[in-house]
Phi, psi and omega in degrees: 000135189281155175312312186298316179295329179302311187279337175110202192282132176282138183217169178211137184235132177273129176235168177311326183275345181143190180267136179244119171277139174219165171228151189226139177213132172095177183230157172119199180308126181292135167237120180254132182253146179233110186270179181255191190294141180055030166226179176220185175310338179298342177296336184263008193292337181272339182273315182309307188296338174284329180269341187281352177299329191227001190218153176270102178273125171240116198237085177290153161260093183288151186289068186245010174116346180240023179261150185267343181245111182289153178274179184291147181300342181267354185289138179292106181246025168294179184283325170290335180288316177303319177296324178295317174305315175299318176305318186281331179292320184294320180292321178295321177281352183053053179265137183227159183052042188290136158274107178264129184241126178233155177216142177052228185303328178300328173303311182302319174303311175307319186296324181285328177302306190282353170262338181252333183222062193270359190298329181255016182258128181256334185207155178225134175242114172246128169267179193308127186198173172297150172187159173060226175288346186264086184199088006272170174294152193304321178296345179243024181294330178302333189299327185291338183263349183302315181297347184281342177257123189300128175092345189296320179295321179298308184299318170301312185301321177284328185289335181286352180288338193266123183299328168309310178297320177306329184268355184277164181301333181276354171258242178250012182298328176277349188263342185211144175287123184084214187234138175299140168311135185305310180303320188287319181296322183292321185284342174284313194261335186301307184307309174296334181284330187251345190244117173295329178288329182279331181285329177294318174301312180304316183294317180294328168301319185291313181298341182262004176274133182195136180300344181298326181289316180282334175283333173293310182306313188302330180293340185257000181302318187300343181261356177270109185260015184261167188289138180231135180241122169263100186252102203243136181284132178288331184267011190299131178273341177253328181235103188280167186302332178302326180293313180294328175286332170298314182298313179301326184278339186273340180266129176307321183236058186247154173216145183253127173245123181268138178239129183268162179055049173207171173233202192309314182284066179306317183294342181281309182284321185222058180300319188293316178298315181300311179301320171296320181290325181288312184298319181287320172304321175302316179286353176086017183279100184270006175284156181283132180263114181297146178286000000 
């Protein structure tokens, strides 16, 4: 089955910032997925089919460098701007009681959504992601400075097309156990490598990354009184369990589930386990689910 069919029917919505492509599968309570930097909705391709039996799964390609449709040149792609983009997307589709699921950079964006634009959010799921002072994690701190160096974003985008570079720590090597599927890797690295407008969007995102935003969001966690699930990788090389425990202690209604044998890309390494946790969370089952 192709990636597109796994995620559902392709659609596109027009927002003030530009057009967002997304895929949709299933019926029921909406689940909206938010991927991280230099990935797209394909990150969730193994999870969506398992949840779409009972839920409406909506998987956008957010403008984080692996999107095929560039946004308008004036679009605000700072982290607060991306949180507003997510909120505008939910409003345009008139989604309510949403379960928002974030990974990596997308988890940081979700934290700003629930503290700045919480009206349409019913539940929050954070898999391994940026939080508090960790935004970005130290191995990728150099990314913030790339837009200041002429040609650097282009150079990194081109180098990521090389499979060996993809497996290095400066690529996806710290994020996933083993090797990314070739088709998925191409989908992640192709847009920025081939489109100057996508690289423009990516540079704006990188310039807008700062721990001041995640620290500000953390000060508002106590006011988000809806259920929160932290589905965290035990073997994460970027976001240690201590970060998850701080998050769990900061939300009024949070619980932490630790997932073995995976790294930051939990939906890539452990899709079955993650889908079971989200399904039980949706059903209001607070009991631990054995692997």
